[in-house]
KOLLUM-276559 format. One line per field, with one value per atom (N, C-alpha, C): x, y, z. Coordinates in Angstrom, 3 decimals, always signed. Example, Ala and Ser with C-alpha at 12.3 -4.5 7.8 and 13.67 -1.06 7.14 Angstrom:
<rs>
xx <- +13.190;+12.300;+13.200;+12.850;+13.670;+12.900
yy <- -5.690;-4.500;-3.300;-2.250;-1.060;+0.030
zz <- +7.800;+7.800;+7.800;+7.080;+7.140;+7.870
</rs>
This chain:
<rs>
xx <- +5.500;+5.489;+4.522;+3.793;+2.726;+3.322;+2.502;+3.087;+3.392;+4.363;+5.139;+4.615;+4.347;+3.220;+1.649;+1.127;-0.597;-1.393;-0.515;-0.997;-0.968;+0.139;+1.020;-0.195;+0.233;-0.708;-1.477;-1.799;-3.028;-1.990;-3.192;-2.610;-3.258;-3.026;-3.423;-3.172;-4.403;-4.033;-3.935;-2.954;-3.647;-3.516;-4.215;-4.418;-3.805;-2.627;-1.796;-0.865;-0.442;+0.568;+2.079;+2.608;+3.441;+4.308;+3.169;+3.806;+3.154;+3.014;+2.695;+2.145;+0.290;-0.207;-0.113;-0.203;-0.728;+1.180;+1.822;+3.507;+2.869;+2.831;+2.927;+1.939;+1.023;-0.093;+0.816;+1.456;+2.310;+2.940;+3.826;+5.104;+4.783;+3.540;+2.669;+1.932;+1.419;+0.616;+1.755;+2.969;+4.190;+4.428;+5.083;+5.529;+4.594;+3.344;+2.709;+2.509;+3.024;+3.561;+2.221;+2.282;+0.766;+1.481;+1.833;+2.110;+1.197;+2.068;+1.255;+1.307;+0.238;+0.141;+0.478;+1.427;+1.390;+0.818;-0.023;-0.615;-0.377;+0.131;+0.722;-0.414;+0.028;-0.208;+0.674;+1.551;+2.504;+3.989;+3.625;+4.832;+5.724;+6.584;+6.631;+7.846;+9.035;+10.121;+10.045;+8.465;+8.614;+8.339;+6.967;+6.867;+8.205;+9.242;+10.262;+10.966;+10.788;+11.901;+11.127;+10.056;+9.234;+9.471;+9.298;+9.804;+10.927;+11.845;+13.162;+13.882;+12.841;+13.046;+12.254;+10.719;+10.065;+9.991;+10.992;+11.643;+10.514;+10.636;+9.822;+8.643;+8.003;+6.916;+5.664;+6.162;+5.632;+5.887;+4.567;+4.605;+3.592;+4.309;+3.597;+3.026;+2.108;+1.300;+0.775;+1.061;+0.432;-0.631;-1.663;-3.257;-3.643;-4.582;-5.213;-6.573;-7.458;-8.508;-9.317;-9.441;-10.300;-11.020;-10.508;-10.467;-11.251;-12.318;-12.788;-12.188;-12.146;-11.317;-9.964;-9.156;-7.639;-7.892;-9.004;-9.601;-10.167;-10.512;-10.855;-9.279;-8.189;-7.065;-6.286;-6.423;-5.415;-5.252;-7.113;-7.255;-7.393;-7.215;-7.014;-5.761;-4.460;-3.442;-2.849;-3.535;-3.620;-3.791;-4.866;-5.102;-4.438;-4.327;-3.632;-1.887;-1.368;-0.115;+0.238;-1.465;-1.715;-2.679;-3.372;-4.864;-5.945;-6.106;-7.165;-6.650;-7.456;-7.345;-7.681;-6.857;-7.985;-7.974;-6.788;-7.686;-7.017;-8.501;-8.582;-8.407;-7.938;-7.900;-7.377;-8.582;-8.925;-8.149;-7.179;-6.572;-6.380;-6.044;-6.135;-7.344;-6.894;-7.709;-7.261;-8.257;-7.654;-8.206;-7.653;-7.593;-7.313;-7.827;-8.126;-9.303;-8.428;-9.776;-10.946;-11.953;-13.176;-12.862;-12.999;-12.977;-11.455;-10.794;-9.465;-9.585;-10.629;-11.196;-12.193;-12.445;-13.823;-14.472;-15.854;-16.401;-16.674;-16.604;-17.090;-15.977;-14.646;-13.665;-12.989;-13.506;-13.019;-14.054;-15.318;-16.332;-15.590;-15.117;-14.931;-13.575;-13.277;-11.413;-11.870;-12.540;-13.086;-14.230;-14.900;-16.396;-16.602;-16.586;-16.955;-15.625;-13.833;-13.528;-13.577;-13.370;-12.881;-14.358;-15.427;-16.531;-16.409;-16.042;-16.221;-15.054;-13.689;-12.979;-13.405;-14.104;-14.556;-16.021;-16.799;-17.671;-16.426;-15.269;-14.709;-14.477;-13.918;-13.455;-14.069;-15.673;-16.534;-17.060;-17.070;-17.221;-16.493;-14.976;-14.482;-14.611;-14.441;-14.486;-14.466;-14.963;-14.955;-14.653;-15.000;-15.369;-13.896;-13.562;-12.555;-12.661;-11.507;-11.732;-11.461;-12.284;-12.296;-12.285;-11.697;-11.132;-11.354;-12.163;-12.069;-11.740;-10.517;-9.778;-10.979;-11.532;-12.359;-10.634;-12.313;-11.345;-12.251;-11.594;-12.211;-13.124;-13.426;-14.605;-15.618;-15.476;-17.111;-17.939;-17.439;-18.290;-18.637;-18.017;-18.384;-19.686;-20.425;-21.000;-20.357;-20.735;-20.074;-19.541;-18.432;-17.332;-16.095;-15.710;-14.229;-14.188;-13.319;-12.838;-12.566;-13.023;-12.684;-14.176;-15.436;-16.960;-16.904;-16.485;-16.654;-15.869;-14.930;-13.848;-13.962;-14.201;-15.422;-16.985;-17.584;-18.911;-18.292;-17.464;-17.268;-16.762;-15.877;-15.533;-16.879;-17.561;-18.947;-20.050;-19.535;-20.741;-20.096;-18.738;-17.809;-19.045;-18.551;-18.713;-20.047;-21.100;-22.485;-22.087;-21.422;-21.338;-21.299;-19.936;-19.325;-20.538;-21.449;-22.526;-23.587;-24.128;-25.221;-23.974;-22.593;-22.296;-21.892;-21.465;-21.213;-22.219;-23.398;-24.660;-25.221;-24.712;-25.442;-23.829;-23.164;-21.883;-21.591;-21.959;-21.649;-22.637;-21.623;-20.867;-19.829;-20.095;-18.207;-17.547;-18.010;-16.706;-16.704;-15.854;-16.054;-15.944;-16.292;-16.839;-16.424;-15.412;-14.478;-14.064;-14.373;-13.506;-12.700;-11.336;-10.250;-10.622;-10.926;-11.122;-9.951;-8.332;-7.395;-7.815;-6.983;-7.466;-5.730;-5.672;-4.044;-3.326;-2.663;-1.706;-0.472;-0.447;+0.418;+0.079;+0.569;+0.405;+0.221;-0.333;-0.641;+0.855;+1.370;+2.545;+1.646;+2.092;+1.549;+0.391;+0.283;-0.780;-0.039;-0.400;-0.467;-1.141;-1.153;-2.146;-1.405;-2.610;-1.334;-2.649;-1.225;-1.699;-2.666;-3.175;-3.920;-5.360;-5.523;-6.956;-7.398;-6.355;-6.447;-7.176;-7.991;-8.035;-6.873;-6.398;-4.993;-3.771;-4.061;-2.731;-1.555;-1.732;-0.425;-1.498;-0.876;-0.123;-0.667;-1.878;-1.589;-0.332;-0.132;+1.281;+0.441;+1.168;+1.065;+1.212;+1.973;+1.982;+0.603;+0.353;-0.646;-1.827;-2.026;-2.801;-3.222;-1.756;-0.933;-1.414;-1.532;-1.945;-3.390;-4.361;-5.777;-6.103;-5.670;-5.610;-5.708;-4.341;-4.236;-4.875;-5.477;-6.454;-7.726;-8.062;-9.568;-8.845;-7.912;-7.922;-7.596;-7.155;-6.887;-8.025;-8.611;-9.938;-11.318;-11.653;-12.540;-13.644;-14.416;-15.623;-15.897;-14.833;-15.375;-15.866;-17.582;-17.488;-18.375;-18.805;-19.344;-19.039;-17.569;-17.087;-16.535;-16.405;-15.605;-14.824;-13.315;-12.332;-12.025;-12.218;-11.162;-9.760;-8.827;-7.413;-7.443;-7.793;-7.596;-6.705;-6.739;-6.254;-7.626;-8.684;-9.892;-10.518;-10.133;-10.614;-11.815;-12.642;-13.345;-15.058;-14.163;-15.148;-15.349;-14.640;-14.604;-15.555;-16.049;-17.676;-16.969;-16.872;-16.292;-14.899;-14.333;-12.137;-11.979;-13.202;-12.142;-11.930;-12.826;-12.244;-11.595;-10.523;-9.828;-8.432;-8.187;-6.792;-6.857
yy <- -6.691;-6.901;-5.849;-6.414;-5.677;-5.082;-4.745;-3.611;-4.838;-4.699;-5.801;-5.156;-6.585;-7.094;-6.822;-6.436;-6.112;-7.155;-8.193;-9.767;-10.335;-9.434;-10.079;-11.209;-12.465;-12.995;-13.685;-13.430;-14.198;-15.750;-16.481;-17.945;-18.524;-18.390;-18.470;-19.974;-20.649;-22.163;-21.807;-21.767;-22.018;-23.337;-23.649;-25.071;-24.776;-25.699;-25.733;-24.812;-24.594;-23.519;-23.429;-24.661;-25.118;-24.099;-23.777;-23.812;-22.210;-22.244;-21.056;-19.898;-19.417;-18.845;-19.003;-20.091;-20.719;-20.011;-20.237;-19.960;-18.623;-17.656;-16.481;-15.621;-16.288;-16.072;-16.206;-17.834;-17.755;-17.090;-16.408;-15.186;-14.092;-13.474;-12.265;-12.222;-13.750;-13.132;-13.526;-13.802;-14.612;-12.926;-12.435;-10.918;-9.918;-10.072;-9.241;-9.618;-10.501;-11.185;-12.731;-13.047;-14.353;-15.182;-16.253;-17.453;-18.301;-19.086;-19.835;-21.277;-21.790;-23.209;-23.805;-24.229;-24.414;-25.899;-26.234;-27.357;-28.102;-28.855;-29.687;-31.073;-31.965;-33.126;-33.870;-33.281;-33.989;-32.794;-31.598;-30.804;-30.909;-32.286;-31.912;-31.294;-31.116;-30.911;-28.832;-28.246;-27.162;-26.628;-27.584;-26.727;-26.660;-27.855;-28.008;-26.385;-26.319;-25.281;-23.689;-23.412;-22.889;-22.482;-23.762;-24.127;-23.053;-23.538;-22.990;-21.560;-21.224;-19.563;-18.810;-19.013;-18.177;-18.169;-19.228;-19.495;-20.367;-19.823;-20.631;-20.100;-19.494;-18.992;-19.948;-20.924;-21.078;-23.501;-23.520;-25.309;-25.931;-26.879;-27.369;-28.932;-29.380;-30.478;-31.025;-32.089;-32.921;-33.686;-33.414;-33.812;-34.350;-35.081;-35.433;-34.867;-33.341;-33.240;-33.668;-34.787;-35.598;-36.942;-36.982;-37.578;-36.304;-36.443;-35.945;-36.062;-37.111;-37.264;-36.683;-36.766;-36.170;-34.853;-33.929;-32.998;-32.185;-32.989;-32.519;-32.942;-33.924;-33.877;-32.466;-32.129;-31.321;-29.538;-29.992;-28.385;-28.632;-29.937;-29.960;-29.611;-30.074;-30.355;-28.758;-27.982;-26.420;-25.765;-25.985;-25.214;-25.799;-26.926;-27.331;-27.156;-26.405;-25.395;-23.947;-23.378;-22.475;-21.898;-22.735;-22.992;-22.767;-22.424;-21.670;-21.441;-21.176;-20.984;-19.821;-19.005;-17.608;-17.059;-17.183;-17.113;-18.489;-18.492;-19.660;-19.592;-19.679;-19.506;-20.776;-21.057;-22.316;-22.082;-22.675;-21.945;-23.572;-24.946;-25.831;-26.077;-26.845;-26.863;-27.855;-28.499;-29.499;-28.457;-28.672;-27.665;-28.860;-29.280;-29.843;-29.416;-29.384;-30.111;-30.919;-30.473;-31.779;-32.829;-34.010;-35.356;-36.010;-35.122;-35.173;-35.805;-35.240;-35.839;-36.084;-37.232;-37.889;-36.408;-35.755;-35.112;-35.206;-36.038;-36.666;-36.504;-36.686;-36.119;-34.460;-34.117;-32.543;-31.911;-32.043;-31.407;-31.664;-32.726;-33.005;-31.879;-31.679;-31.209;-29.221;-28.979;-27.454;-26.925;-28.085;-27.828;-27.976;-29.401;-29.925;-29.602;-29.844;-29.741;-28.481;-27.437;-25.703;-25.282;-26.154;-25.549;-26.613;-28.332;-28.551;-27.532;-27.019;-26.105;-24.930;-24.817;-23.328;-23.429;-24.589;-25.190;-25.268;-25.920;-26.059;-24.519;-23.983;-22.901;-21.976;-21.733;-20.826;-21.268;-22.772;-23.501;-23.402;-22.185;-22.386;-21.263;-21.230;-20.293;-18.744;-17.763;-16.200;-16.895;-17.346;-17.911;-17.575;-16.751;-17.069;-15.647;-15.657;-15.052;-16.355;-16.165;-17.727;-17.037;-17.167;-16.602;-17.746;-18.066;-18.954;-18.541;-18.903;-18.683;-19.186;-18.338;-18.896;-18.631;-18.154;-17.751;-16.789;-16.145;-15.090;-15.934;-17.563;-17.811;-17.490;-17.345;-17.412;-16.232;-15.558;-14.238;-14.612;-15.487;-15.939;-16.781;-16.772;-17.873;-19.518;-20.480;-21.847;-21.703;-22.430;-22.107;-22.442;-23.331;-23.907;-25.260;-25.757;-26.670;-27.080;-25.835;-26.435;-25.921;-26.491;-25.789;-26.635;-27.494;-28.709;-28.208;-27.297;-26.823;-25.658;-24.900;-23.608;-24.005;-24.948;-24.795;-24.988;-25.668;-26.121;-24.532;-24.016;-22.097;-21.533;-21.351;-20.794;-21.199;-22.610;-23.324;-22.598;-22.740;-22.196;-20.644;-19.999;-18.880;-18.660;-19.300;-18.877;-18.931;-19.404;-19.872;-18.659;-18.101;-16.672;-15.777;-15.346;-14.256;-15.325;-16.346;-17.207;-17.329;-17.626;-18.128;-16.713;-15.413;-14.662;-14.031;-14.050;-13.858;-14.776;-15.821;-16.773;-17.038;-16.789;-16.561;-15.290;-14.512;-13.045;-12.867;-12.184;-11.455;-12.153;-13.297;-13.955;-14.390;-14.412;-15.322;-14.169;-13.749;-13.126;-14.616;-13.681;-14.650;-14.148;-13.751;-13.170;-14.214;-14.332;-14.575;-13.871;-14.422;-13.990;-14.798;-13.996;-14.771;-14.435;-14.967;-14.616;-14.783;-14.076;-14.681;-15.004;-15.112;-15.320;-14.860;-16.062;-15.285;-16.234;-16.957;-18.295;-19.248;-19.219;-20.059;-21.315;-21.869;-23.761;-23.725;-25.161;-25.616;-25.933;-25.388;-25.757;-25.121;-23.884;-22.820;-21.625;-20.681;-19.624;-18.770;-17.523;-16.452;-14.754;-14.491;-12.934;-11.808;-10.980;-9.973;-9.329;-8.638;-8.121;-8.590;-10.419;-10.517;-9.672;-9.224;-8.446;-6.858;-6.426;-5.467;-4.148;-4.446;-3.684;-3.877;-4.876;-5.673;-5.875;-6.857;-7.604;-8.452;-9.542;-10.832;-10.068;-10.570;-9.812;-11.273;-10.882;-11.559;-12.167;-13.743;-14.022;-12.718;-12.004;-11.467;-10.473;-9.457;-8.744;-9.920;-11.080;-11.981;-11.565;-12.812;-12.400;-11.300;-9.725;-8.737;-8.346;-9.442;-9.386;-9.796;-11.338;-12.061;-11.383;-10.413;-10.269;-8.665;-8.158;-7.183;-7.585;-8.795;-9.417;-9.461;-10.525;-11.181;-10.083;-8.720;-7.407;-6.622;-6.607;-5.309;-6.442;-6.040;-6.482;-6.196;-5.295;-4.285;-4.889;-6.199;-6.389;-8.115;-8.570;-9.575;-9.965;-11.159;-11.463;-10.592;-10.692;-9.745;-11.274;-10.258;-11.239;-9.624;-9.939;-9.452;-9.814;-9.544;-9.699;-9.396;-10.670;-9.932;-10.373;-10.175;-10.627;-9.295;-8.388;-7.356;-6.559;-7.592;-6.878;-8.169;-9.049;-9.982;-10.141;-10.262;-11.204;-10.601;-8.851;-7.821;-8.286;-9.397;-9.404;-10.653;-10.673;-11.600;-13.248;-14.132;-15.234;-15.603;-14.146;-14.104;-15.004;-15.258;-16.334;-17.367;-18.096;-19.584;-19.763;-18.399;-18.493;-19.944;-19.791;-20.598;-22.128
zz <- +34.644;+35.838;+36.691;+37.809;+37.667;+39.250;+40.232;+41.608;+42.514;+43.490;+43.520;+44.972;+46.059;+46.937;+47.220;+45.887;+46.097;+46.368;+45.917;+46.909;+47.477;+48.268;+49.500;+50.673;+51.108;+51.841;+50.918;+49.589;+49.628;+48.419;+48.125;+47.405;+46.566;+45.431;+43.782;+43.577;+43.131;+42.724;+40.808;+40.038;+38.541;+37.987;+37.226;+37.015;+35.374;+35.135;+33.597;+34.013;+35.224;+35.250;+34.667;+34.457;+34.102;+32.551;+31.872;+30.924;+30.191;+29.046;+27.909;+28.507;+28.349;+29.158;+30.742;+30.779;+32.679;+33.338;+32.543;+33.514;+33.123;+32.546;+32.792;+33.587;+33.944;+34.736;+36.255;+36.644;+37.636;+37.823;+36.993;+37.178;+37.714;+36.577;+37.358;+38.549;+39.215;+40.383;+41.241;+41.263;+42.134;+42.351;+41.268;+41.005;+41.892;+42.195;+43.045;+44.271;+44.945;+45.982;+46.591;+45.616;+45.638;+45.881;+46.788;+47.173;+45.431;+44.648;+43.567;+43.970;+43.581;+43.464;+42.136;+41.658;+40.258;+39.580;+39.018;+38.406;+37.316;+37.159;+36.190;+35.786;+34.931;+33.991;+34.122;+32.882;+32.464;+31.932;+32.664;+32.558;+33.710;+34.297;+35.464;+35.387;+34.191;+34.270;+34.273;+33.838;+33.539;+34.930;+35.994;+37.471;+37.986;+37.493;+38.655;+38.308;+37.063;+36.812;+37.193;+37.215;+37.688;+39.048;+40.104;+41.311;+41.490;+41.338;+41.297;+40.749;+39.419;+39.305;+39.936;+40.540;+41.218;+42.651;+43.061;+44.995;+46.106;+46.478;+48.261;+48.340;+47.173;+47.530;+46.331;+45.961;+44.776;+45.317;+45.185;+45.410;+44.150;+43.558;+42.140;+42.926;+42.245;+42.469;+40.926;+40.710;+40.004;+39.793;+39.096;+38.502;+37.392;+37.393;+35.781;+36.494;+35.374;+36.098;+35.388;+34.385;+33.909;+35.135;+35.881;+37.031;+37.833;+38.209;+39.201;+41.032;+41.353;+42.395;+42.087;+40.974;+41.459;+41.211;+40.462;+40.418;+41.915;+42.622;+44.027;+44.842;+44.911;+45.831;+45.600;+43.849;+43.283;+44.192;+44.726;+44.898;+46.433;+47.200;+48.701;+49.220;+48.165;+48.206;+48.377;+47.386;+47.563;+48.794;+49.024;+50.078;+51.799;+51.663;+52.547;+52.584;+51.505;+51.984;+52.607;+52.395;+53.266;+54.060;+54.008;+54.736;+53.623;+52.588;+51.926;+50.265;+49.640;+48.190;+48.038;+47.524;+48.050;+46.125;+45.728;+43.756;+43.284;+42.344;+41.555;+40.066;+39.663;+38.246;+37.257;+36.660;+35.646;+34.436;+34.587;+33.080;+32.051;+32.934;+32.069;+31.090;+29.822;+28.954;+28.016;+27.233;+26.289;+25.216;+24.152;+22.663;+21.786;+21.105;+19.424;+18.559;+17.675;+16.433;+16.390;+15.987;+16.038;+15.672;+16.734;+16.419;+17.035;+17.031;+17.913;+19.062;+20.113;+21.232;+21.501;+22.390;+22.443;+23.357;+22.777;+23.392;+24.605;+25.326;+26.797;+27.687;+27.350;+27.593;+27.700;+26.534;+25.920;+27.506;+27.160;+28.204;+29.766;+30.293;+31.851;+32.409;+31.045;+31.521;+31.756;+30.658;+30.010;+30.808;+31.223;+32.001;+33.425;+33.422;+35.037;+35.657;+35.444;+36.276;+36.788;+35.933;+36.613;+37.125;+36.849;+37.968;+39.106;+38.908;+40.251;+40.975;+40.796;+41.148;+41.664;+41.224;+41.545;+43.016;+42.305;+44.102;+45.240;+44.997;+46.206;+46.373;+45.838;+46.464;+46.736;+46.453;+46.721;+48.253;+48.697;+50.313;+50.891;+50.826;+51.628;+52.910;+53.926;+54.935;+53.943;+53.610;+53.656;+52.027;+51.427;+49.773;+48.706;+47.840;+47.337;+45.644;+44.919;+43.699;+42.397;+41.679;+40.868;+39.671;+38.765;+37.479;+36.434;+35.498;+34.679;+33.140;+32.241;+31.443;+30.271;+29.615;+27.851;+26.963;+26.149;+24.350;+23.473;+22.954;+22.047;+21.557;+21.110;+19.856;+21.049;+22.262;+22.829;+21.720;+21.349;+20.867;+20.374;+18.993;+17.678;+17.425;+16.347;+15.632;+15.631;+15.721;+16.119;+14.095;+14.222;+12.882;+13.235;+11.863;+11.845;+12.262;+12.556;+13.056;+14.718;+14.956;+16.781;+17.137;+16.637;+17.322;+18.331;+18.654;+19.334;+21.274;+21.053;+21.944;+22.413;+21.296;+21.235;+22.351;+22.116;+22.866;+24.251;+24.496;+25.985;+26.367;+25.755;+26.029;+26.579;+25.713;+25.748;+26.925;+27.375;+28.629;+29.575;+29.760;+30.726;+31.414;+29.991;+29.806;+30.426;+29.632;+30.222;+32.209;+32.698;+33.929;+35.159;+33.862;+34.990;+35.614;+34.969;+35.983;+36.761;+36.541;+36.845;+38.234;+38.486;+39.858;+39.919;+39.587;+40.576;+41.226;+40.861;+41.351;+42.588;+42.489;+43.259;+44.596;+44.652;+44.737;+45.763;+45.322;+46.039;+47.408;+48.438;+48.507;+48.524;+49.188;+49.770;+48.482;+47.147;+46.219;+44.932;+44.224;+42.771;+42.110;+41.113;+39.648;+38.703;+37.506;+36.578;+35.353;+34.354;+32.960;+31.952;+31.824;+30.676;+29.416;+28.368;+27.269;+26.064;+26.646;+24.969;+23.465;+22.804;+21.549;+21.150;+19.132;+19.374;+19.835;+21.207;+21.349;+21.378;+21.845;+20.684;+19.612;+19.121;+17.852;+17.827;+17.548;+17.516;+16.491;+16.695;+15.739;+14.328;+13.381;+12.110;+11.552;+12.161;+12.430;+11.713;+10.591;+10.093;+9.992;+10.776;+11.089;+11.160;+9.747;+9.514;+10.639;+11.070;+12.245;+11.781;+10.266;+9.503;+10.095;+10.416;+11.248;+12.347;+13.154;+14.384;+14.411;+15.107;+14.580;+15.272;+16.239;+16.766;+15.994;+14.991;+14.081;+14.878;+16.234;+16.464;+17.312;+17.611;+18.875;+20.124;+20.795;+22.941;+22.712;+24.251;+24.680;+25.939;+26.143;+27.814;+27.995;+28.773;+29.837;+30.115;+28.725;+28.456;+29.403;+28.837;+29.052;+31.015;+32.015;+32.999;+33.673;+32.944;+33.645;+33.856;+32.868;+33.318;+34.429;+34.555;+35.638;+36.440;+36.771;+37.876;+38.218;+37.248;+37.547;+38.129;+37.713;+38.169;+39.998;+39.629;+41.256;+41.979;+41.589;+43.005;+43.145;+42.177;+42.454;+42.777;+43.998;+44.742;+44.412;+43.541;+43.101;+41.970;+41.001;+39.678;+39.934;+39.148;+39.307;+37.705;+37.980;+37.002;+35.402;+35.292;+34.463;+33.398;+31.456;+30.802;+30.062;+30.479;+30.195;+28.600;+27.462;+26.185;+26.229;+25.922;+25.449;+24.453;+23.468;+22.063;+21.418;+21.263;+20.044;+19.342;+19.996;+18.892;+18.357;+18.112;+17.126;+17.617;+18.865;+19.326;+18.116;+17.606;+16.645;+15.696;+14.974;+13.369;+13.489;+12.277;+11.722;+12.401;+12.999;+12.785;+12.361;+13.157;+12.863;+13.982;+14.906;+16.215;+16.277;+14.515;+13.957;+13.127;+12.965;+11.473;+12.318;+13.110;+13.698;+13.599
</rs>
């Protein structure tokens, strides 16, 4: 965990924050003193457990980010809790092989919703800090069975530098691109395909998010947390 109290008094909204990497991000930001709003869609039990584990500095909100009205409602509920959202972590996304999810639905959750929430954060008095959760696949040429998913992450990644320039100095925009952190069910992947020889952990990804939240001199950057996987030719699409 990071330095206690380094985000004291800040409020963070983490979409998809009740499970997996999102849960690790919530724990890390809370450990650094932030009040955390845990967004979820279906994982109510996990969100309730998060509230109990992290205590009174955590609030949960349910919403379907594929619905623009619910997406906006999620942000308004988060902002109402303490008056504003200081840190927005757009972690929620749909992950599927090509053809498993309608392309328009995939793009709505993976691109449109994060941008919609980011605009709301930037429009606040004083702006905010926005962190887009991406994927190491953005560094690779389109290949493999996840091309549509990867395309949405590349589109979101392309907005990072543009919005950082547009919204400076009031709002910082950065991205974190995790690699093969948690193995999807039914998928086998050798650690030898990762230059550093091991998978990054959810906690390491969460610390990268916290670093970007804390460092007020960093904007327009994408930080890969993938054990060097993005350096391989086509390696990020093996999973």
